[in-house]
N, C-alpha and C positions, 0 to 999 in steps of 0.2 A: 038530244044534242047538248042541251044546257047542262045536264048532269055530267056528261062526259067531259065537257070543257072544264068544269069546276073541279072534277076529280084529278085532272092531270096537273094542275098548278101546284098542289102540295108536294107531289112527287118530285117535280123539278126543283122546288125550293129546298127540299130535304137533301137532295144530291149536292146542291150548291153549298149547303152548310157543312156537309161532310168534307168537301174539298177544302173549305175554308179552315175547318178544324185541323185537317191533316197538315195544311200549310203552316198553321200556327204551331202545331206540335213539332214540325221539322225545324222551324225557327227557334223554338224554345230549346230543343235538344242541341241544336247546333251552337246556340249562344252559350248554353251551359258547358258544352265541351270546350269551346274556345276559352271560356273563363277559367276552367280547371287547368287547361294546358298552360295558359299564361301565368296562372298563380304558381304552378310548379316550377316554371322557368325562373320566376322571380325569387322563389325560395331557394333554388339551387345556386343562384348567382353569388350570394354572400358566402355560402359554404365553399364555393370554388375560390373566392377571394381569400378566405381564411386559410385554405390549403396553400395557396400561392404565397401568402404572407409568412406562413410557417416555414415554407421552403426557403424563402429569402432570409429569414432569421437564422435558420440552420446554416445557410451558406455564409452568413456574416460572422459566425462564431469560428474563430481560427482553431485549427487542430493543435493539440499540445506538441510542442517541439522540445526535445531534450536539450539542455544547455551544453555548450561546447566548453568543457573544463580542461581538456587535455593540454592545450597550450599553456594554461596557467600552472598546471601541475608540473609540466616539463621545466618551465622556467624556475619554479620554486625548488624542485629536486636538484637541478643542476647547480644551484647556488649553495647547497648544503655541504658541510664538511663530512657529516655522517651519511650513511646509506639508509634510504627509506623505501620500504615496500608499501605500496598504496593501492587501494581499490575503492572507488566511489560508485555506488549503484543508485540509480534514479528509480524510486519506487512508483512514480507515476508512469514513466515510459517503460519500466521493467527492463532496464538495460544498464550496462556499465557505461558510465560517461567519462571516466578517466582512470588511468592506472599507471603504476610505475613498478616494474619488477614484482608483480603481484604474486607470482608463484614461488618466490624464494622461501625456502623453509628456514625458519628462525626459531631460536629458543623462545618459547611462549610466555615465560614468567607466569604471572597470575591469569593470563588470558585463558588458560586451560579450564579455569573455573566456570567460564561461560558455557562451554560444552557440557561439562559435568552437571551444572545446574539445569540445563535444557533437558538432558536425558533423565535426570532424577525426577523432574517435574512430570515428564512424560510417563515415567514408571508409576508415579503416584496416581496419575490420571487414569492409567490403564488397570490399576489395581494390583500391580506387581510389587509395589512397595508401600508400606504403611507410613504415611506422613507423620503420624503421632508417636512413632517408636523412637526412643532415645538413641541417638547415633554416637555422639561423643561430647564430653564436657558438660553433660546434663542438657544438651540441646537436642530437640527432636530433629528428624530428617527435614521437615518443612522449615524449621527455624534455621537449620544449617544452610539450606538452599538460599534463604534470604541473607544470612550473614556472609556467605562466601561471595555474594555479589555486592551487597550494600557496603560491607566493611572489608571486603577481600580477606575474610577470615580463613587463614591457611589451615588450622587444625580441622575445620569442617570440610574444606575442600579436599584435603588429603584423605580424610576418613571416607568421604563419599566416593572418591576415585577408587580407593582400595575396595570399598564395598561392591561397587559395580564391576571392577576389574579392568586392568589396563588392556588386556587382550579383547575383552568384550567391547570396550570403548573404541579401540582401534577399528573394529569391524563395524561398529555403529556409525562412526563418522564416514567411513568408506561407503556404507549403504546410502548415506545422504548425499553422496557425490563429492565428498571432501577428501581429496587425495593427498593433501599436504599437511595433515594433522596426525601426530603420533603421540601416544601417552607414555610410551617408554622413551624417555629422553625429553618429554614435554616440549614438543615442537609444533609449530603451526605456520600458516601463511596468511597474507593479506586477503587472498582470494577466499580461503576457507572462513576467515574471520568475518568477512563481509557477507558470506553466504549464511552463516548461522544467524546473523542479525536480520538478514532478509527473511529467513524462515520465521523468525519471531514476529517481525513487523507484519508479515502476510498471513500469520496464524496458520502456517502450513500443517503443523502437528498438534500444537497446544490449543486447548479450548480458550474461550473468552476469559474465564476465571484465572487460569494459570498464566495466560499472556499478560493480563493486568497485574498479577502478582509479580511477575518477573520485571516488567517495565517499571513498576513502582520502585523496586529495589535498585534498578539501574538509574533512576532519575533523582531520587532523594538520598544523597550521600554526603558525608562530611567533605569539606573543601579539600582535604588532603588527597582525595581520590578524583578531584575534578580540576586539576591544574593544567591540563592539556587542552583538549577540544572545547570543553565547557568554558574555560577561562578565555580562550581566544575569540570565541563567538558567543558571548553571553546573551545576545538578543535572541538567539535560537534556543529551543528546548532540546536538551540532550538526554537521551537514555543511553548510558555508556558504561564501559568497563576498562580500567587501566591495568597495566602490568609493567613492572620494571625490574631491572637486574643491575643494581649498583651503577657503574659508569658505562656498562655495555649496551643496555637496552632500555628504551622507553617506548611502550606501545599504548595506543588509545584507540578504542573502537566504539562507535556509537550510532544511534539512529537520531538524525538531526531533523527537527521540525521547524521550518521557517515561519515567520509571522503570517504568511499567506496560506499556511497549513500544508504546503508541499513538503514531502519527506525524502530524505536521502540517507543511505547507509554509507558511513565513512569508516574505513579501516586504514590506520597508518601504523606501521611497525618499524621501529628504529634499530639500527645496528651500528654501534660505534659511538653512541651517545646515551647517557642516562638522564638527560635534561628534558623537562617538559616544555621549555621555552620555545624550541623550534616547532613543536606540535601546536602550541597555542598560536604561533605566527601563521602556521599552515591553515588552521581553522579560520583565522581572521581573513585570510586571502580568499579562501573558497566562499566564505559567507558574503564577502563584498562582491565577488564575481556573480553570485547567484541572485543578489538583491539589487544590483545597480540598475 
């Protein structure tokens, strides 16, 4: 009996140890699980706060609203002795923000060179025209494109127009959605003039190199060609092209970049006045309206 009693005690003690170890293991596993869950919740909280803060910041940023220039344009146009066709396009909002008789077809004067230069550059870009071939007066085609815009060089403009062909040019402007421009009779509209500038600014057809080339010719010109828009709002940067016809017409079209880098296409074509002074005044008024 003494042996039997002695042998039973270790068995009971071993069972108790197992229960104790099992309990400890449960406590350890439970504690570890609680720790991991709590840690994940704490890690996720800052991320949720970050998302909320980002959403609040996005909500605080106001959406761009196109300026209301129509009342300003109406008042100015009604005060003029001559007739003016006007189209102003907001390149940020991608919409027209003011206009006055924009589709009236008017003698284009030298504005036709803007279209010719655009298509000539596109032809050199596509390999349909050799930019280094002499066109007229010892000037290559590429030099003529520059001169017809930077200096309004008529021999280059006329030679390039004849080389491409008036019929072809009529079809090409039509293909671009310009229905008021004709090279037989040299006519255009404010709508079409604004549209060709819009295509240049937005790089619709021309690559980066040719866009830069054309914008440079439109920006750096002798003061003779910058008495209208650029004179009226010198605080802005203007890439522009003028055209005039004695006492009958004075046109000025340009891409206007404001000090805050916002851009607008401005086309104003005059009928009944050959003066740049009203157009300079027009530029001053729209600049003041956009920057006040």
